[in-house]
VOBA-1610 file (N, C-alpha, C; in pm, whole numbers, padded with zeros to 5 digits, always signed):
BEGIN
Met-04211-09084+01358Met-04094-09061+01274Met-04047-08920+01304Lys-03915-08902+01317Lys-03858-08770+01354Lys-03831-08690+01232Thr-03863-08556+01245Thr-03834-08460+01134Thr-03685-08440+01125Pro-03626-08446+01003Pro-03477-08430+00987Pro-03431-08299+01045Glu-03321-08297+01102Glu-03264-08175+01164Glu-03213-08084+01057Arg-03263-07954+01055Arg-03223-07858+00952Arg-03132-07745+01000Lys-03097-07745+01126Lys-03016-07637+01183Lys-02882-07626+01119Pro-02807-07739+01100Pro-02675-07724+01037Pro-02684-07661+00899Leu-02786-07700+00822Leu-02802-07644+00688Leu-02827-07494+00697Leu-02910-07450+00788Leu-02940-07308+00809Leu-02815-07232+00844Ile-02735-07286+00928Ile-02609-07220+00970Ile-02517-07204+00853Val-02508-07309+00767Val-02424-07301+00649Val-02471-07191+00556Val-02599-07177+00537Val-02655-07074+00446Val-02622-06935+00500Val-02638-06917+00632Val-02609-06783+00690Val-02465-06750+00675Val-02376-06847+00697Val-02230-06823+00683Val-02199-06785+00539Leu-02258-06854+00443Leu-02232-06823+00303Leu-02281-06681+00265Val-02393-06645+00317Val-02448-06511+00292Val-02353-06405+00348Leu-02304-06428+00471Leu-02212-06335+00533Leu-02083-06322+00452Ile-02035-06439+00408Ile-01910-06436+00329Ile-01928-06358+00199Val-02041-06386+00127Val-02063-06316+00001Val-02082-06168+00022Gly-02161-06130+00129Gly-02182-05989+00160Gly-02053-05919+00191Gly-01967-05984+00267Gly-01839-05925+00302Gly-01755-05906+00180Phe-01757-06006+00090Phe-01679-05991-00035Phe-01725-05871-00117Val-01858-05859-00129Val-01914-05745-00207Val-01878-05612-00143Leu-01885-05608-00010Leu-01851-05482+00061Leu-01705-05447+00041Val-01619-05544+00052Val-01475-05519+00031Val-01446-05470-00107Asn-01510-05536-00211Asn-01490-05490-00349Asn-01538-05345-00367His-01656-05317-00308His-01710-05183-00318His-01616-05076-00258Ser-01560-05113-00140Ser-01467-05022-00075Ser-01345-05001-00156Arg-01295-05110-00220Arg-01174-05096-00305Arg-01202-05006-00427Glu-01323-05026-00483Glu-01357-04946-00600Glu-01369-04795-00563Ala-01430-04772-00442Ala-01444-04631-00395Ala-01311-04568-00373Arg-01218-04651-00311Arg-01082-04597-00287Arg-01011-04573-00418Ala-01037-04660-00514Ala-00972-04642-00644Ala-01020-04519-00712Lys-01153-04492-00697Lys-01206-04371-00761Lys-01161-04244-00687Phe-01145-04252-00557Phe-01102-04136-00483Phe-00950-04122-00494Asn-00910-04016-00560Asn-00765-03989-00578Asn-00734-03855-00507Pro-00671-03858-00395Pro-00642-03731-00324Pro-00560-03631-00408Asp-00470-03687-00487Asp-00387-03598-00571Asp-00472-03525-00675Ala-00567-03601-00734Ala-00654-03543-00834Ala-00743-03437-00773Met-00797-03464-00654Met-00885-03368-00586Met-00799-03243-00550Leu-00680-03260-00501Leu-00595-03147-00464Leu-00565-03063-00591Asn-00535-03134-00701Asn-00510-03060-00825Asn-00630-02982-00872Glu-00749-03041-00854Glu-00870-02970-00894Glu-00893-02843-00810Ile-00867-02856-00679Ile-00879-02741-00592Ile-00782-02633-00626Asn-00658-02676-00652Asn-00557-02579-00691Asn-00588-02509-00822Asn-00641-02590-00916Asn-00674-02530-01049Asn-00787-02427-01034Lys-00888-02461-00954Lys-00995-02367-00933Lys-00943-02239-00864Gly-00857-02254-00766Gly-00798-02136-00701Gly-00716-02056-00794Ala-00638-02123-00880Ala-00556-02046-00977Ala-00646-01971-01074Asn-00752-02036-01122Asn-00845-01965-01216Asn-00909-01842-01146Leu-00947-01860-01021Leu-01008-01751-00948Leu-00906-01633-00932Arg-00786-01671-00895Arg-00683-01563-00879Arg-00653-01495-01011His-00655-01573-01120His-00632-01516-01253His-00740-01415-01289Gln-00871-01455-01262Gln-00981-01366-01293Gln-00971-01238-01209Leu-00933-01258-01082Leu-00921-01135-00994Leu-00812-01044-01045Arg-00697-01097-01086Arg-00588-01017-01139Arg-00630-00946-01265Glu-00707-01016-01351Glu-00758-00952-01475Glu-00852-00836-01443Ala-00941-00859-01345Ala-01032-00748-01306Ala-00955-00630-01251Gln-00856-00658-01165Gln-00777-00548-01108Gln-00701-00477-01220Ser-00646-00552-01314Ser-00575-00494-01424Ser-00661-00406-01510Arg-00783-00456-01539Arg-00877-00371-01616Arg-00912-00244-01542Ala-00935-00255-01411Ala-00969-00135-01332Ala-00854-00035-01335Ala-00729-00090-01320Ala-00613-00001-01323Ala-00595+00065-01460Met-00622-00014-01564Met-00606+00043-01698Met-00712+00151-01723Thr-00835+00126-01670Thr-00938+00229-01686Thr-00901+00357-01613Ala-00859+00339-01489Ala-00819+00459-01410Ala-00703+00529-01480Gly-00604+00450-01527Gly-00494+00511-01594Gly-00535+00582-01723Ala-00629+00526-01795Ala-00676+00589-01920Ala-00739+00720-01889Ile-00825+00722-01779Ile-00893+00847-01745Ile-00792+00951-01706Asn-00690+00912-01622Asn-00587+01008-01582Asn-00504+01053-01702Asn-00477+00960-01793Asn-00393+00994-01908Asn-00467+01086-02005Gln-00600+01096-01992Gln-00674+01184-02082Gln-00649+01331-02051Leu-00599+01357-01931Leu-00571+01497-01892Leu-00424+01527-01907Pro-00391+01651-01946Pro-00249+01690-01954Pro-00184+01683-01814Ala-00054+01675-01818Ala+00023+01660-01691Ala+00001+01777-01594Asp-00027+01896-01650Asp-00041+02014-01567Asp-00185+02046-01529Leu-00275+01944-01549Leu-00416+01965-01518Leu-00470+01836-01454Asp-00529+01849-01337Asp-00594+01735-01274Asp-00731+01777-01223Glu-00805+01682-01168Glu-00942+01710-01126Glu-00944+01816-01014Ala-00850+01809-00923Ala-00850+01910-00815Ala-00832+02051-00871Arg-00745+02067-00968Arg-00723+02197-01028Arg-00846+02242-01105Ile-00908+02151-01177Ile-01034+02184-01247Ile-01141+02231-01153Ser-01158+02158-01041Ser-01258+02198-00941Ser-01233+02336-00891Asp-01108+02367-00860Asp-01070+02498-00805Asp-01107+02609-00907Leu-01080+02582-01037Leu-01108+02682-01138Leu-01259+02710-01149Ile-01338+02603-01149Ile-01480+02615-01164Ile-01543+02677-01042Gln-01496+02641-00925Gln-01554+02693-00799Gln-01535+02843-00786Lys-01441+02902-00861Lys-01421+03047-00854Lys-01535+03124-00919Cys-01612+03060-01002Cys-01728+03122-01067Cys-01827+03159-00957Ser-01894+03275-00972Ser-01987+03322-00868Ser-02106+03228-00850Tyr-02143+03153-00954Tyr-02252+03056-00940Tyr-02221+02954-00832Phe-02096+02922-00818Phe-02053+02822-00720Phe-01990+02888-00596Ser-01937+03003-00604Ser-01869+03062-00487Ser-01967+03141-00400Asp-02081+03189-00458Asp-02178+03265-00378Asp-02267+03172-00294Arg-02303+03216-00176Arg-02394+03139-00095Arg-02537+03143-00148Val-02607+03033-00134Val-02743+03023-00185Val-02840+03031-00070Thr-02938+03120-00077Thr-03044+03133+00027Thr-03179+03133-00039Val-03270+03060+00015Val-03409+03064-00035Val-03499+03122+00074Asp-03607+03189+00032Asp-03695+03256+00126Asp-03831+03186+00133Ile-03888+03191+00254Ile-04020+03136+00279Ile-04103+03245+00348Pro-04217+03281+00301Pro-04299+03379+00367Pro-04356+03331+00502Lys-04369+03421+00594Lys-04421+03377+00725Lys-04573+03358+00724Asn-04640+03421+00630Asn-04786+03403+00616Asn-04833+03445+00479Phe-04945+03398+00440Phe-05005+03434+00307Phe-05155+03396+00316Gln-05227+03447+00218Gln-05370+03417+00206Gln-05391+03296+00116Val-05485+03213+00158Val-05503+03081+00092Val-05541+03095-00052Asn-05623+03190-00089Asn-05673+03197-00225Asn-05577+03265-00322Ile-05461+03310-00272Ile-05360+03363-00365Ile-05230+03282-00355Tyr-05245+03157-00311Tyr-05127+03072-00294Tyr-05048+03060-00425Gly-05117+03051-00536Gly-05047+03034-00667Gly-04950+03151-00690Leu-04989+03272-00655Leu-04900+03388-00667Leu-04787+03379-00569Ile-04815+03335-00449Ile-04711+03321-00345Ile-04608+03217-00386Glu-04652+03104-00436Glu-04556+03001-00475Glu-04468+03045-00592His-04527+03128-00680His-04446+03182-00790His-04331+03269-00735Asp-04361+03345-00633Asp-04261+03433-00575Asp-04167+03361-00478Tyr-04218+03252-00418Tyr-04139+03175-00323Tyr-04144+03028-00360Pro-04070+02989-00463Pro-04087+02851-00517Pro-04033+02742-00426Ala-03968+02776-00317Ala-03912+02675-00227Ala-04017+02624-00129Ile-04135+02688-00122Ile-04239+02649-00024Ile-04274+02499-00034Pro-04307+02445-00151Pro-04349+02303-00155Pro-04243+02208-00103Met-04116+02226-00146Met-04011+02136-00104Met-03977+02153+00046Ala-03993+02274+00095Ala-03969+02297+00238Ala-04071+02219+00321Ala-04196+02211+00271Ala-04298+02132+00335Ala-04272+01985+00322Val-04237+01939+00203Val-04208+01798+00179Val-04088+01752+00264Glu-03988+01837+00280Glu-03868+01801+00352Glu-03883+01821+00504His-04006+01856+00548His-04043+01874+00688His-03959+01980+00757Leu-03940+02092+00680Leu-03874+02208+00738Leu-03978+02306+00793Ile-04096+02304+00733Ile-04204+02395+00776Ile-04335+02317+00788Glu-04426+02380+00860Glu-04566+02331+00861Glu-04659+02452+00853Phe-04787+02423+00823Phe-04886+02530+00802Phe-04988+02532+00918Asp-05035+02647+00947Asp-05142+02667+01044Asp-05249+02756+00977Pro-05369+02701+00951Pro-05421+02575+01002Pro-05361+02452+00932Pro-05350+02342+01005Pro-05293+02218+00943Pro-05376+02163+00829Ser-05499+02207+00818Ser-05585+02154+00708Ser-05542+02214+00575Phe-05456+02316+00572Phe-05414+02373+00444Phe-05328+02271+00368Asp-05368+02249+00241Asp-05295+02156+00157Asp-05236+02234+00038Phe-05106+02248+00036Phe-05047+02334-00069Phe-05062+02268-00208Arg-05070+02132-00212Arg-05089+02067-00339Arg-05226+02100-00398Glu-05325+02095-00312Glu-05463+02130-00358Glu-05472+02276-00393Ala-05410+02365-00309Ala-05420+02506-00335Ala-05350+02547-00465Ser-05244+02474-00504Ser-05173+02510-00627Ser-05252+02477-00752Arg-05360+02397-00740Arg-05440+02360-00855Arg-05540+02471-00890His-05563+02566-00798His-05665+02668-00820His-05603+02797-00867Leu-05674+02867-00953Leu-05631+03000-00996Leu-05633+03098-00881Pro-05536+03184-00871Pro-05538+03285-00762Pro-05662+03372-00774Asn-05717+03416-00659Asn-05831+03505-00659Asn-05803+03623-00567Pro-05730+03722-00616Pro-05695+03839-00531Pro-05813+03913-00480Ala-05927+03904-00553Ala-06047+03975-00507Ala-06101+03916-00378Gln-06080+03790-00362Gln-06119+03723-00237Gln-06005+03638-00186Pro-05908+03700-00124Pro-05785+03629-00087Pro-05805+03514+00014Gly-05911+03517+00090Gly-05937+03410+00184Gly-05862+03421+00316Glu-05868+03315+00395Glu-05811+03318+00527Glu-05659+03321+00521Thr-05597+03360+00631Thr-05448+03369+00638Thr-05394+03235+00685Val-05291+03195+00616Val-05217+03074+00654Val-05083+03116+00712Thr-05053+03064+00831Thr-04923+03097+00897Thr-04827+02985+00877Val-04705+03019+00842Val-04597+02922+00820Val-04511+02914+00946Lys-04490+02792+00997Lys-04406+02771+01115Lys-04284+02685+01078Val-04169+02730+01130Val-04046+02651+01107Val-04041+02538+01207Leu-04019+02416+01161Leu-04015+02303+01251Leu-03877+02299+01325Pro-03875+02242+01447Pro-03752+02241+01524Pro-03632+02183+01458Gly-03650+02081+01374Gly-03532+02013+01314Gly-03476+02087+01195Ala-03540+02196+01152Ala-03498+02264+01029Ala-03355+02318+01040Ser-03321+02372+01158Ser-03188+02432+01175Ser-03073+02330+01167Ser-03105+02204+01178Ser-02999+02102+01158Ser-02977+02071+01011Lys-03066+02114+00926Lys-03055+02086+00783Lys-03014+02208+00698Val-03061+02327+00745Val-03023+02452+00673Val-02996+02558+00775Asp-02935+02668+00732Asp-02912+02781+00823Asp-03036+02868+00825Val-03101+02880+00936Val-03230+02952+00948Val-03208+03091+01009Ser-03258+03191+00935Ser-03264+03325+00988Ser-03395+03385+00947Glu-03426+03506+00991Glu-03556+03565+00954Glu-03552+03715+00968Asp-03652+03778+00901Asp-03678+03918+00922Asp-03827+03932+00951Ala-03882+04051+00933Ala-04022+04073+00977Ala-04123+03984+00907Ser-04100+03956+00778Ser-04204+03886+00701Ser-04159+03756+00636Val-04030+03728+00645Val-03972+03614+00566Val-03871+03537+00650Tyr-03877+03398+00632Tyr-03770+03313+00682Tyr-03665+03295+00573His-03538+03290+00612His-03429+03267+00516His-03365+03133+00547Phe-03361+03047+00449Phe-03301+02913+00460Phe-03171+02913+00381Gly-03057+02910+00451Gly-02929+02910+00383Gly-02880+02771+00352Leu-02845+02751+00222Leu-02800+02619+00175Leu-02644+02615+00170Gly-02583+02731+00178Gly-02438+02734+00166Gly-02398+02747+00021Arg-02274+02714-00008Arg-02225+02722-00147Arg-02247+02591-00220Arg-02255+02600-00352Arg-02257+02483-00437Arg-02115+02421-00444Arg-02110+02289-00428Arg-01982+02222-00427Arg-01983+02113-00538Ile-01894+02127-00635Ile-01896+02040-00748Ile-01819+01911-00725Glu-01855+01805-00800Glu-01781+01680-00802Glu-01765+01641-00948Ile-01641+01629-00992Ile-01614+01594-01134Ile-01661+01453-01159Thr-01734+01435-01267Thr-01779+01299-01308Thr-01702+01246-01428Arg-01649+01334-01511Arg-01565+01297-01627Arg-01477+01414-01665Ala-01352+01384-01703Ala-01262+01485-01748Ala-01170+01428-01855Glu-01156+01497-01964Glu-01069+01448-02069Glu-01015+01565-02151Ala-00895+01542-02205Ala-00837+01641-02298Ala-00897+01625-02432Thr-00932+01735-02497Thr-00978+01727-02635Thr-00868+01759-02733Thr-00769+01840-02693Thr-00646+01861-02763Thr-00536+01876-02656Glu-00417+01910-02699Glu-00307+01929-02607Glu-00330+02051-02514Ser-00412+02146-02563Ser-00433+02268-02485Ser-00578+02296-02450Thr-00667+02194-02470Thr-00809+02214-02436Thr-00858+02087-02367Ala-00953+02104-02280Ala-01012+01994-02207Ala-01161+02019-02182Thr-01234+01915-02157Thr-01377+01930-02125Thr-01411+01839-02007Val-01505+01884-01923Val-01541+01809-01805Val-01691+01809-01787Thr-01741+01712-01719Thr-01879+01712-01672Thr-01873+01698-01517Phe-01978+01748-01453Phe-01976+01745-01304Phe-02120+01745-01255Lys-02131+01715-01122Lys-02257+01733-01050Lys-02222+01815-00931Trp-02326+01862-00857Trp-02296+01936-00736Trp-02401+01919-00632Gly-02357+01947-00509Gly-02446+01953-00396Gly-02423+02086-00325Phe-02454+02092-00196Phe-02442+02217-00119Phe-02372+02190+00013Asp-02323+02300+00069Asp-02269+02283+00206Asp-02372+02218+00300Asn-02494+02268+00291Asn-02606+02207+00366Asn-02689+02125+00272Asn-02634+02005+00237Asn-02695+01930+00131Asn-02835+01873+00160Ala-02870+01868+00288Ala-03003+01819+00323Ala-03114+01913+00267Gly-03078+02037+00237Gly-03176+02128+00180Gly-03157+02151+00030Ala-03081+02061-00035Ala-03045+02082-00177Ala-03169+02097-00268Asn-03274+02022-00237Asn-03395+02026-00325Asn-03474+02153-00313Leu-03437+02241-00217Leu-03503+02371-00209Leu-03442+02470-00305Ser-03325+02437-00364Ser-03253+02528-00451Ser-03332+02557-00577Pro-03299+02664-00642Pro-03370+02700-00767Pro-03363+02593-00873Glu-03251+02514-00877Glu-03236+02413-00978Glu-03296+02280-00934Arg-03342+02271-00810Arg-03398+02151-00755Arg-03304+02031-00770Ser-03352+01926-00843Ser-03268+01807-00858Ser-03183+01811-00986His-03196+01915-01066His-03119+01924-01188His-02985+01986-01160Arg-02895+01910-01104Arg-02767+01964-01055Arg-02649+01896-01125Thr-02651+01904-01256Thr-02539+01854-01336Thr-02499+01961-01438Gly-02376+01955-01483Gly-02331+02056-01583Gly-02197+02013-01642Gly-02134+02110-01704Gly-02006+02082-01770Gly-01927+02212-01792Ala-01806+02196-01838Ala-01724+02314-01865Ala-01615+02281-01965Asp-01574+02383-02044Asp-01463+02371-02134Asp-01345+02451-02081Leu-01229+02399-02090Leu-01108+02464-02039Leu-01006+02480-02151Gln-00920+02583-02138Gln-00818+02604-02235Gln-00692+02655-02168Arg-00579+02607-02217Arg-00451+02651-02166Arg-00406+02778-02236Gly-00373+02881-02158Gly-00318+03004-02210Gly-00173+03022-02172Thr-00117+03134-02198Thr+00024+03157-02165Thr+00044+03163-02016Asp-00062+03194-01939Asp-00051+03202-01795Asp-00122+03085-01723Gly-00147+02977-01796Gly-00208+02858-01735Gly-00344+02827-01793Trp-00416+02741-01720Trp-00549+02699-01763Trp-00659+02793-01720His-00761+02809-01804His-00873+02891-01776His-01003+02821-01816Val-01111+02849-01749Val-01244+02802-01790Val-01300+02900-01892Val-01334+02849-02007Val-01383+02939-02114Val-01532+02929-02129Arg-01592+02819-02079Arg-01742+02810-02089Arg-01789+02710-01980Thr-01897+02747-01915Thr-01956+02660-01812Thr-02106+02659-01830Trp-02163+02545-01812Trp-02310+02535-01834Trp-02370+02432-01732Arg-02497+02447-01712Arg-02569+02348-01633Arg-02679+02287-01722Met-02716+02164-01691Met-02815+02095-01768Met-02953+02111-01700Asp-03051+02157-01774Asp-03188+02161-01723Asp-03271+02076-01813Trp-03299+01951-01761Trp-03350+01848-01848Trp-03250+01819-01959Asn-03288+01839-02085Asn-03191+01814-02193Asn-03136+01944-02253Glu-03154+02053-02185Glu-03112+02183-02237Glu-02996+02234-02151Ala-02891+02280-02221Ala-02775+02342-02153Ala-02797+02491-02139Thr-02779+02540-02018Thr-02791+02682-01989Thr-02656+02738-01943Gly-02609+02840-02005Gly-02478+02893-01968Gly-02481+02961-01829Ile-02373+02936-01756Ile-02353+03002-01626Ile-02211+03050-01622Cys-02179+03138-01527Cys-02045+03189-01506Cys-01998+03270-01631Glu-02089+03338-01697Glu-02049+03412-01815Glu-02067+03565-01789
//
């Protein structure tokens, strides 16, 4: 007895599966196209761009208003350049600054030497000088009390080759001179307190700013000034520098 032929039935099933699958795929594609709206996407992109441009304009406007407010705080006949010129005339800023380094000293009286030549440690830290013998450690030596009765071996100070690119180097018989140049101020804030008075704060560096930390004030290089308008123009009436939290008068 022959087994019934099942091939036609199988073919019919395959065809039906293909038809149903195609129908589902077409519906899915239609739904995806319906969900995708080019106009909506374009509008979303435009809206995001508009918001970003609006935020940028607001930031620029705030910056302009801040700058305008700062400028408006000063009278029309006084600006930062004029203030800087007035303060720079003070001898504290117009005089050149030079620090000295001894050419040699005795190891057991280093504490006394550093008191007289306070730029020694920073000159070593900034690689402007080196010591001979190299075993000398100024940090360790500074911890010991000076012993003039037994001054110890002599330490020779040598100027390193790169020093002249950072400071102006000169010398005499016993001392090296490191020139830092003049102090140069930069206004950090300026405002009128009345129609005829103003106050400013500033910081400063040096002509040879690579050697700034050798200066007497080290890193404490901020200060302020009060100005007043007289019959012949504006004048600085008080100038000070900040040393930690204490104001010290200068240019008086």
